[in-house]
N, C-alpha and C positions, 0 to 999 in steps of 0.2 A: 451796255447797261444804261438805264434811263437816267437822265439828269435830274429827275424829280426827287431830290433829297432835301430835306429841311435843314436849314443851316442853324436854326435856333436851338440852343441847348435846353431851353425850357420845355420844348416839346417832348412828349413821351416817346414818340416815334421819330427817328431820323429819316425814315423812308415814308414818303407821303402816299405812295401807291405801289401796287405790284403790276408786273407785266406778264400776262399769260402767253407764252410762246406757242402753245399748241402741242402737237404730238412730237416727241423727241425723235430726232434723226430724219424726219420727213417734212421739215418746215417748207421746203421749196414747192412741194406738190400736195400738201395736206388739204388745200382748198377743194381738191377733187372729192374728198370724203364728205364734203358738205351735202352733196345731193343724197347719198344713201342715208345719212344721219337725219336730214330734213324729212325724207320720206318715212323713216322710222318714227320720228316725232309726230308727224301728221297722222300716221296710221294709229299710233298709240292714243292720241287725243280723240280721233274719230271713233275707233273701236270701243274705247271706254265710255264715250258719250252714248254710243249705241246701246251698250249694256245698261247704262243708267236709265235711258229712255224706255228700253224694253221692260226692265223690271218695274218701272213706275206705271207703264201702260197695261201690263198683263197681270191680272189678279192672281193667276195660278202661280206666279213667280214671287208672291209675297210670302215666301218661306225663309226661315233663318239662313239657310245655305246661300240663297241668292241675295239676301240683304247684306250678308257679310261680303259677298262678291261685289256688290255695289259700293260698299265702303272701301274695299280694296281698289276699285276703279278710281275713286276720288283721290286716294293716296298716290296711286300710280301717276295720275295726271299732275299732281302736285310735285312729285319727284322729278318727272321729266321736264316740267316747266321751270324747275329750279335751275337746271343747268343748260338746257338746249338753246334758249334764246341768246345767251352769252356766247356759247360755242359757235353758233351760226354767225353772230356779229363779228367774232374773231376772224372767221374764214371769209366772210363776204365784205366786211367793211374795215378790216384790219383794226377793229376796236379791241386791242389787246390790254389796254390799261384798265385797271379795276382798283377802286379806292379801298383802303384798309377796312373801313366799316362794312362796305359792300361785300368784301371778301369774307370777313368773319361772319356776316349774316348768311352767306351761302354755305359756309361750313356748318353753321347751326341747322339750316334748313335741310341739307343733305342728310346729316346724322339723324335729325328728327323724323324725316319721312322714311328713311331706311329702317329705323327702329319701329315705326308704326306699321310698316309692311310686315316685319317679322312678327309683331304683336297680332296683327290680323290673321296671319297664317296660323298662329297658335289658337285663336278663337275658332277658326274654321276646323282645325284638327279636333278641338273639344266638341264642336257641333257634330262632327262625324262620329266621334267616340260615343256620345250620348245616343245618337240616332241608331247606331248599330248594336251597341252593348246594352243599352237600356231603352229600347224602343217604346215601352209602355209608359215610361216617365218622361219621354222626350218633350211633349207639349207643355208639361208643367215645369220643366227645367229651363229649356231654351225658349224663353218668352221674349216679347218685344222689349220688356223692361230689362231683361238680362242683356240683350243685344246693345241697348242704349248704355247701360252701366259698363259693360265690357269695353265698348268703343271709347267712352269717356275716360275710363281708366287708362287705356292705351295712349290716348292723346295726352293726358296729364303726365303719365309715367315718362314718355319719351320727350315731351316738351320740357319737363323739369330735369330729367336725368342727363340730358346732353348739354345743359347750360355750361358746365365746367369746361367743355371742349373749346368753344370759341373764346371763353373768358381767359383760360390759360394761354391760348394762342395770342390773345391781345396783350398779354403781360410780357411777352418776349421782346427783346431789344433788336429791332431790325435796322442795323446801322450801315450796311454796305450793299450787298446784292439785293435786287428786287425783281429779278427775272425768274419766273417759275416755268420749268419745262413740263407744262401740263395745260389742259384745256379748261380746268376748273380749279377752284380753291379746295384742295384736299388738306386736311389738318396737318398731316405729317409732311406733306410737300411744302406747305407754307412755313412751318416751323423749322424746316431744314435750312432756311435762310437766316435764322436767328443767330446773332453773335454770342448769345449766352447759352446756357445748358437747356437742351430741349427734352431731356429725359423725363421731366414731370409730365409733359404732354404725351409722350409715348406710353408711359405707365398709366396715365389717366384713360387714354383711349383703350388700352388693353383691358383694364379693369371694367370699364363701362361696357365693352363688347361682351365680356364674360357674364357680367351681371344682367345685361339686357338680352341680347340675342343668344347668348350661351344658355341662359335659363329657358328662353323660348324654345330653342332647338331641343333641349333635354326633355321638356314637357311634350313637345310634338312627337319625339321618338317614343316616349312612354305611351302616349295616346295610341299611336299606330301599332305598337307592340301588343297592347291590350285588344285593339281592334282585330289584329291578326289572330290572336289566341281565340277570340270569340268567334271569328269567321270559320276557323278550322274545326270548330266543334259542331258547325251546322251539318245536317245530314243531306241537305239538298244541294246538288251541284249548281243548280240555277240560282239559288239564294247566295251561294258563295260568289259566283260570277257577278251578280248584281251588286253585292256589297263591295267587292274589290273594284268594280267599275266606277262606283261613286267616289272612290278615294284616289283613283289612279291619276286624274288630272291634277289634283292637289299635290300629290307626291312628286310629279314631274316638275312643277313650279318650285316646290320646296328644295328639291335636289339642286336645281340650277341656281336658285337664289343663294343658298348657304355655301355651295361649292365655290362660287365666284367670290363671296365674302371672305372665305378662308384664304383663297389664293391671293387676293388683294392685300389682306392683313399681313400675311407672311412676307410678301415682297416689300411692303412698306416698312415693317418692323426690322427687316434685315438691314435697313439703312444703306442700301446700295444706291448707286447713281440711277436716276430715272431712266428707264428704257421704254421702248415703244409698247411692248406687250402688256406690262402691268398698267400703264396709263390708258391704253386702248380698252383693256378689261374694265378698268374703273369707269370709263365713260359708258361703255356698253352695258355695264351692270345697272346703270341708272336709266337706260333707255330701252333695252331689250325686254326686261320683265313687263313694263307697261304695255309693250306691243304684243308680247307673247301670251300674257295672261288671258286676254279675251279670246284669242284664237284657240288656245288649248281647251278652255271651257266650252267654247262653241262647238269644237270638234267632238268633245267627249260627252256633252250633255244634250240629250234630245230635246228636253223642255226649253232650253235656251235657244236652240236652233229654230224651233217652232215659233218662239217669241220674236226672234229676229225677222222671220218671214212675215209675221203679222204686222210688225212695225213698218217694214219696208213696203209691204203691200198697201198699208194705210197711207204711207207717205206718197206712193205713186198715184193713189186714187184722188188725193187732194190736189194734185197738179192739173 
């Protein structure tokens, strides 16, 4: 245990900092994981920057679906950057110490970005619903003004909704242990070190998850149920295939995102001792979607692939 304990009784916290030990059970060789994690992080940043540049340079991609994808790319880069520099610093420079304010700020940023990603998925599902079920009204409903207002709402909703999470975590009394068997500051991982009752934190996180991401997932499922009903009524097999193709990439990402969220939530709320798989899933959930999203959309979307070729060709011509 670290000797970094405050001796003054006047301080709210007796622990002055936390120590992030890394992945449970593999501390002796976890530094070997830094290379694949670093490659995932670099690929996530590069791929999402390529998406943003492609959308900004190609006039044919100034459509709501691609604008929402660009917003998702910004959120993905923010989520990955919230955790990866610290994780790599732990592995490469043994920089395991993290101050309490920095730890609580990371808790806030992770919850905020994850909530915003869920919200953008909902916006994208609504966009597909209007495009397929109400095509004649699409241009009048999903306007640039709507995209701006929807994005602003998601930023404000998640920015304000998750404030109680780090605030409640900061109210706990950390009087003894300060070593966290994790690579990042997860809310329930941090509060498990508290000497007082952590149940308010668990209840708060559960309620916010149901209010935020639970409502998002319910509306996404409703949107795709209505899309499926509308598609099955089409007489043309080609039209059905095209409609399902435009939604398939989105559904792949949604299934991965929410499945991992559920697994992580269940393992944390079970209040069992930290084990490798849940901690690894927690880290990968914050780095794989930013890497996976651009690849899935590039593979499934012809217009985006053509946009990539134009940007890469333009970049090579400038050299």
